[in-house]
N, C-alpha and C positions, 0 to 999 in steps of 0.2 A: 311699833308702827307710828305712834304719835310723834315720837322724837324724829323719826326719819322724815315725816311729812312736815317738819318744822312747826310743830305744835308744842305748847307748854304742857308738861306732864308732871303730875304729882306722883311721887314714888317714895316708898319707905327707904330710909337711909341704908338699909341692908342690901339694896341692889347696887353694889359697888361699881359694877361695870358702867352703869348709866350715869353715875355721878360726874363723869367727865364732860357731859354735854351741857351747854349753857341753858338749854330749855328744860332741863331736868330740875324740878323743884322737889327736893327731898325733905322729909320731915321725920322726926323721932317721937313726936308726941301729938296728941289731938290738937293742942293749942297751935303747934307749928303747922299742922295740916291746914287749919282754918286760915292762918296767916298766909300760907302759900296759895291757897285757893283764892283768897281775896286778891293777892298779887296777880295771879293768872287771869282773873276776870277783869282787872284794870289795866293790863299791859299786853303788848303784842310780843309774840315770840321773835327771837333773833333768827336770821336766815341760817340754814344749815351750811356750814363750811364744807369744802371739798374733803378736808381731812376727817371731819366728823362723819360725813357721808360714807367715806371709805371704810370706817370702822364697822359699818353694817353689812359689808360685802362678805361673800364666802371666802374670798382671798384673805381678807383681814382676819376672819375667824380661824382659817387654817394657820395663818401666821401666829396667832395667839396660842393655838393648840401646839404648834411646834415649839414655841417658846416655853410653854408650861411643861412640856414633856422633855425638854432639853436637859442635858446634864453637863456639868462643868468638866474641864479637862482633868481636874484633880479627882473628881468622882469617877471619871472614865479610867484613870490610872489605877485607882483603888479597885474598881470592878475587875480590871484586867489582872491585877495582882491576885485577887481572890480566885479568879478563874484559873490562873497559872498554878496557884497553891493547890487547888482542888485536883487539877490534872496531875500534879506531881504525886499527891497522896494516892490517887487512883492507880498510877503507874507502880508506885511502891507496893500497894496492896496486891496488884496483879502479879508483880514479880515475886512477892512473898508467897502468894498462893501457889504460883507455878513451882517455886522451889520446894514448898511443902509437899505438893503432889509428886514432884519428881523424886524427892527423897523417899516418900512413902512407896512409890512404885519400885524403887531400887530395893528397899527393904523387903517388900512383898516378893519380888523376883528372887532375891537371895534366899529367902525362907522357902519358897517353892522349890528352888533348885536343891536346897539341902535335903528336903523331904524326898525329892525324886532320887537323889543320889543314895539315900539310905534305904530306899525301897518302900517308904511309907506312902500310903495313899493320901491324897489331898482331902 
């Protein structure tokens, strides 16, 4: 909120998103923090540019989310190949199972017919 209102803000350097703003005074040690605080007390903040103001909007946050979630065309091709391979294996498995059961049914039917023909009870 302080950055959005064009105020100088002291933040740990681990807050990477905020480092792009000129009014963000980041520090990594207590000594740097004191230096940045002294600077903030002695200076006026820069006005917030339209570009930096846009970074705080929901639209910009959504754009960052899309960018972070995006995949490359190369990754998309790899994912599609993996999906196709899995589909092929599933089809082969299904066909193999179908053949096995069909062969078993044929064997079962032949055996039952043999017993029936010989007069044996099942």
